N, C-alpha and C positions, 0 to 999 in steps of 0.2 A: 446535498445541496451544491452545484456549481457555484464558484466563486465568481463574484461580477468585478467586471473592470471596475477599480476605482477613479476617482477622479484626482488629479496632481495632489490637491490639499489632504483628501482622505490618505492617500498614500503616505505624503509627509507628514500628517499629523499622527497616523500608527506609528510611524519611523521612530519621527520626534519623542514619543511616548518611550517609546520602548528604550531608545538611547538614554534619555535621560534619567531611567528610573535604573539605569545601570550603574554596577559596581565602578565600571571605567571612569562614566561621568562623574560621580563624588571623587573619583581620585583626581579628576582634571581638575574640579572644584579647589581642591585642597593645594595642588601643585599650582593654581593660578594665586592663589591667596599667601601660599608661600614666597613665590617669586614677587607679587606685590611688596611682600614686607621686608624681603632682602632688598628690592630696590630703594626701598624709603631714604635709608641714610644717603644713596647717591642722589635722589632729587630733593636731599635737604627734608625731606616730609611737608615737602612745598603743597599748596593749595590744590594744584594741578595734580600732582600723585594722587590727594584723597579724592579729588574729583574723577579720575579715571575709575576706581573700585565703586564709588557710589553710582555712577552713570551705568556702568556695566551691568552691575547688579540689578537697578533698577528695570532697567529695557529685559535683562533676561526675566525677572521675576513678572515684569507686566507680559511679557509674551507667553510664560509657562501659564499663568493665569488661563488663557482661553486654550492652550491644549488639554489641560486638564480638566476643564471644564466640559471638551468637546468628548474628552475620554470617558468621562463620567457618565456624560448624556448618552452614549453609544452603551456602554455598560447596565446602564439602569433600564435603556430600552429593551436590551437582551435579555436583562432578567425577568423584566416584567412580561415579557412574548413566553418566557419556559415558563413563568409563574401562571400564565393564561392558559398555556399549553395543558399543565397539570390538573387545573381548575376544571377545564373544559373535557379531558378524558376521564375524570374522576365520576361515578353516577351518583355518590353520594354529596358531592361539593354543589354549592351555589353557583350558577351560571352568572347570578348578580354580581358576583366580586371580582370578575374578568373587567380589568380596566377602571376599576374604582379610584384610579390616579387621577382621573379629569373628575373626580367629582371636589366641590368645595368644603373649606376646612369644617363649616357647621355639621355636612353629612357628614363627613368622616369620623367627627365627634359621635353624633349618633350610631354611627357604627359601631366604634370602641365601647360606648355603653352596651349595646345589644352584647358585646361578647365580654363585656365584664360580669354581666349577669348571667350568660352562657358559663362562663367559666365559677359561678357561684354555684351554678345547680351542678358542673361536673363535681366540684368538691363535695357533693352529697353521694355521690356514686363509689361503688366501689371495686369497678373496673374501670380501672385507667384507659383502656384501648377504645372505651365507646367514642362515637364521635358523634356530630351532628353537622345538619347543614342548617342554615341561616334562617329557611322557609320553617323547618318541622323541631324545630331545637324543644320548646316545652313540651310539645304532643310526644316526642319521642323520649322524655325525661318524666313523664308522667307515667307511660307506658311500661317503660322500665322499672320504673318504681313499683308499680301495681304489680308486676310480674315477677318482679327480684323481692319485695316484701316476705313471699311465701315459702323462698329458698334459705335453705342452713346459712349459706356462706355468705348472703346479704346482712340476715341478722348478726351473724357473729361479726361481721365487718362494723356494724353500730353498735355492739357493745364493746370492742377495742377503740373505736374511736371514743367514746363515752369514757373508758377509764383512762385515754390519753389528755384528754380536755378537764 
């Protein structure tokens, strides 16, 4: 995929995020504090001397919040798109899961309850590689249980689980 020309703010945000997250930026911040501390006796620890560091750090923190948020938004969007591609490309995955980040908190809680139930069903299986789509979970589980009950490895797994419990 060809890289598109980014606007000025996009380029600046990418540069600033990379620069401020570097070891060099940390060393510069430490050196700034050391210089400020050394100049304390020169300026007799005046209110102006304290105000310089307080104002500087406040401004930098204020601006960094926006850069960090932009970076996180971009990363989050990229991760969601990658996950959506995986869901869309996997035959067994439910396409209903694509773009669920747009659901309400109540709808997400409802999905969470479903997956808790699905997890409970999975605990009853002896094959950890079994997976379910959201649409067919109980049906698949019941089919597997019916088919596996006749197999030796399934009954052995149940016996072993009973011994542990």
